[in-house]
C-alpha positions in Angstrom: -144.2 98.4 45.6 -141.2 95.8 45.1 -140.3 96.4 48.6 -143.4 95.7 49.9 -144.2 92.9 48.0 -145.3 89.6 49.6 -145.6 86.1 48.3 -149.2 85.1 49.3 -150.3 81.6 49.1 -154.0 81.0 48.5 -155.6 77.7 49.1 -158.6 77.4 46.9 -157.7 80.2 44.1 -160.3 79.3 41.9 -163.3 79.0 44.3 -165.8 81.7 45.3 -163.6 83.6 47.7 -160.3 82.4 46.8 -160.8 83.9 43.3 -161.7 87.2 44.9 -159.0 87.1 47.0 -156.2 86.5 44.6 -157.4 89.3 42.1 -157.3 91.7 45.0 -153.8 90.4 46.0 -152.8 90.7 42.2 -154.0 94.0 41.9 -152.2 95.1 44.9 -148.8 94.1 43.4 -148.4 90.7 45.3 -147.1 87.6 44.2 -149.7 84.8 44.4 -149.2 81.0 44.4 -152.6 79.5 43.9 -152.6 75.9 45.5 -155.2 73.8 44.6 -156.2 70.8 42.4 -156.3 72.9 39.3 -154.7 76.0 40.3 -154.5 77.2 36.6 -157.9 77.3 36.3 -158.1 80.7 37.6 -156.1 82.2 34.7 -152.4 83.5 33.9 -150.8 86.4 35.3 -147.4 87.7 35.6 -147.4 87.6 39.3 -149.4 84.4 39.6 -147.9 81.0 40.3 -149.9 77.9 40.3 -148.9 74.9 42.4 -151.1 71.8 42.1 -151.9 69.6 44.7 -154.5 67.7 46.4 -155.0 68.6 49.8 -157.4 65.6 50.3 -154.9 62.5 48.8 -151.3 64.6 49.6 -148.9 63.5 52.1 -147.5 66.0 55.1 -144.5 66.3 53.5 -146.1 66.9 49.9 -148.4 70.1 51.6 -145.2 71.3 53.3 -143.4 71.2 49.8 -146.3 73.0 48.2 -146.1 75.5 50.9 -142.5 76.4 50.7 -141.1 80.2 50.1 -144.3 81.8 51.1 -144.7 84.9 53.3 -148.3 84.5 54.3 -150.8 81.6 53.7 -154.8 82.6 53.1 -157.1 79.6 53.5 -160.3 79.8 51.3 -160.2 75.9 51.0 -163.8 74.3 50.7 -164.5 70.8 50.2 -165.6 69.9 46.6 -169.2 71.1 46.2 -172.1 70.4 43.9 -173.2 73.8 43.1 -175.7 75.9 45.3 -177.1 72.6 47.1 -173.6 72.5 48.8 -174.1 75.8 50.4 -177.2 74.4 52.4 -175.8 73.6 55.8 -178.8 71.1 57.1 -176.4 68.8 59.7 -176.1 69.5 63.2 -172.4 70.3 64.3 -172.2 67.2 66.3 -173.3 65.3 63.1 -171.0 67.0 60.9 -168.0 66.4 63.7 -168.8 62.7 63.9 -169.0 62.4 60.0 -165.7 64.1 59.5 -163.9 61.4 62.0 -163.7 63.5 65.1 -164.9 62.4 68.4 -168.5 63.2 69.1 -168.1 65.3 72.3 -171.2 67.7 71.6 -174.1 67.1 73.3 -177.6 67.8 71.8 -180.4 66.1 70.5 -178.3 64.3 67.8 -175.6 63.1 69.8 -176.8 59.4 69.0 -175.7 59.7 65.5 -172.6 58.3 64.9 
């Protein structure tokens, strides 16, 4: 498999989706670089390399350095959550855009929310 082995970066390797992706990639013989605040949380494997970075606080240069040497990047990143309640998306898309600092150019009944 060495000729077809890829080095795959997984953003969020210890989360719900990222952990499944990382395990599948490892099972297929690929090198996995786990990138998150606590990438060692997923465990140890001969083909797994943890790289620690807080994407919310790191500079672009720090993030770029963390991504060096990857053939492929898989984004399974999600914002910090608080259990099952974090899975309930009750906000309107226009409200989320405003909340995340984007311009609110979506028109709906919530467009007055800033």
